[in-house]
C-alpha positions in Angstrom: -10.5 -28.2 14.6 -10.3 -26.3 11.5 -7.6 -23.3 11.3 -6.9 -20.6 9.3 -3.3 -20.3 7.9 -1.9 -16.9 6.5 0.9 -16.9 4.4 2.9 -14.2 1.9 4.2 -11.7 4.7 7.9 -10.5 4.7 10.3 -7.6 5.0 9.5 -5.0 2.0 11.0 -1.7 1.2 8.6 1.2 1.2 6.7 1.6 -2.1 6.9 -2.4 -2.5 4.4 -4.9 -3.0 3.3 -8.2 -1.2 0.6 -10.5 -1.7 -0.8 -12.3 1.4 -2.8 -15.8 1.3 -5.2 -17.4 3.9 -6.3 -20.8 3.6 -8.6 -23.1 6.2 -6.8 -26.6 7.0 -10.2 -28.0 6.4 -13.4 -27.1 4.4 -15.7 -24.4 6.3 -19.1 -24.2 5.2 -21.5 -21.7 4.8 -18.7 -18.8 5.0 -20.5 -15.4 4.3 -17.7 -13.0 5.5 -14.2 -13.1 5.0 -11.5 -10.1 6.0 -8.0 -9.1 6.8 -7.3 -7.3 10.2 -3.9 -6.2 11.3 -2.2 -5.6 14.6 0.9 -3.4 15.4 2.8 -3.5 18.4 1.0 -1.4 21.0 -2.3 -1.0 18.9 -5.4 -2.4 18.8 -6.5 -5.2 16.1 -8.0 -3.0 13.1 -10.0 -4.2 10.4 -8.1 -3.6 7.0 -10.8 -4.9 4.5 -13.8 -7.1 4.3 -15.9 -8.9 1.6 -19.1 -10.4 1.9 -21.1 -12.5 -0.7 -23.7 -9.9 -1.3 -21.9 -6.3 -0.6 -19.1 -4.3 -2.2 -15.6 -4.8 -0.2 -15.0 -2.6 2.7 -11.3 -0.7 2.9 -9.9 1.0 5.7 -9.4 4.9 4.5 -5.5 4.3 5.2 -5.2 1.6 2.3 -8.0 2.5 0.0 -6.5 2.3 -3.5 -3.6 0.5 -2.5 -4.9 -2.5 -1.1 -7.0 -5.3 -3.0 -9.1 -8.0 -1.3 -10.3 -11.1 -3.3 -11.2 -14.5 -2.5 -13.4 -17.7 -3.0 -15.9 -18.5 -0.5 -16.6 -22.1 -1.6 -12.7 -23.1 -1.8 -12.3 -21.0 1.7 -9.4 -18.8 0.1 -8.6 -15.3 0.8 -6.1 -13.2 -0.6 -4.6 -9.6 -0.1 -2.8 -7.5 -2.8 -0.9 -4.8 -0.8 1.0 -2.1 -3.2 2.9 0.9 -2.4 3.5 -0.1 1.4 4.2 2.4 3.9 6.1 2.0 7.0 2.9 2.5 9.0 1.3 -0.6 7.1 3.9 -2.8 9.4 1.7 -4.9 11.6 0.8 -8.8 11.9 -2.0 -9.4 9.5 -4.6 -12.3 10.4 -7.4 -13.4 8.3 -11.1 -13.8 9.5 -13.9 -16.0 8.2 -17.4 -16.1 9.6 -20.2 -18.5 8.9 -23.4 -18.8 11.2 -21.8 -20.8 13.8 -18.2 -19.7 14.6 -15.7 -17.1 13.9 -12.5 -18.5 12.7 -9.0 -16.8 12.8 -5.7 -17.4 11.6 -2.3 -16.9 13.8 -1.2 -14.0 11.4 1.7 -13.4 9.1 4.3 -10.5 9.7 4.4 -7.6 7.4 7.4 -5.0 7.8 7.8 -2.5 5.7 11.4 -0.7 6.4 13.9 0.5 4.3 
């Protein structure tokens, strides 16, 4: 079964940067949507940013101007550049791919923003 694997999380000081990556364990055909979600303890999972093959990326207002999504649909690779990180960005970050048949999720990578 194809899995998504995130990497790049860790502990960073406020104002710092991190780069997250997400890759599929095997080829997923027909991906048209890729996204990053996050879930903080006690909170619901929220959409951070997403990209589709035919539209501009979406960004959660709280991360606009600080986070940049990029990816390659054919290579099933997704990235998130996070800058000027804040303590409220602390969460588990999960990647999500969609094709016509299925919704794929990773297990998540922990991001902790703390002094």
